[in-house]
N, C-alpha and C positions, 0 to 999 in steps of 0.2 A: 504494500500500500504506500501511496505517496504521503509525504509529511503533511501536506495541506488537507488531505482526506482524514488523516488521523486527528489533526487539530480540529477539524470541523465536527467529527464524531464526539470528541471530548467536550467541545462547547455545547453540542446538542444535548448530551447526557447531563451536563451540568445545569443547563436550562430546565430540563425535565425535572431534575432533583429540586431545583429552586422553586419550580411551580408546585411541586407536591408539598413543599414546606408551607407555601402561602395558602394553598387550598386546605391543608390540615389546620392551619391557624384560624382561618375563617370558619371552618366547620366547628372547631372548638368554641369559638366565640358565639356562634349561633346556638349551639347546644347547651351552653352554660345556663344554669337556672338564674333568672333575673332577680328572683327573691333573695337568693344567696348573695349576689353581688350587692344588692341594696343593703342587706344586713351588714356586709363588710364595709360598705361606704359609710353607713351610719356609725360604725365603730371606729372610723377614722383611718381605715386601711388605705394607704396611698396607692398601692397597686390596683386595688379594686376601683378606685376613682378613675384610673387610667383605662382599665378594662371597660368601665361603664361608658366613658367617652367614646371608646372604640366601637362598642356595640351600638351606641346612639348614632354613630356616623356610618353604619353599614348600609 
């Protein structure tokens, strides 16, 4: 195989892997219980506040 073909395949698989990370993250945000996030926000959890903003912007 030529070097350019190998590089193209590596880039292709890296992009596929990156896409799966983003899809998995989005799926996790959609499936999380909003009541639990609200509870954590009320308790002052900074990470929960960030997650709530992300869910609100989906």
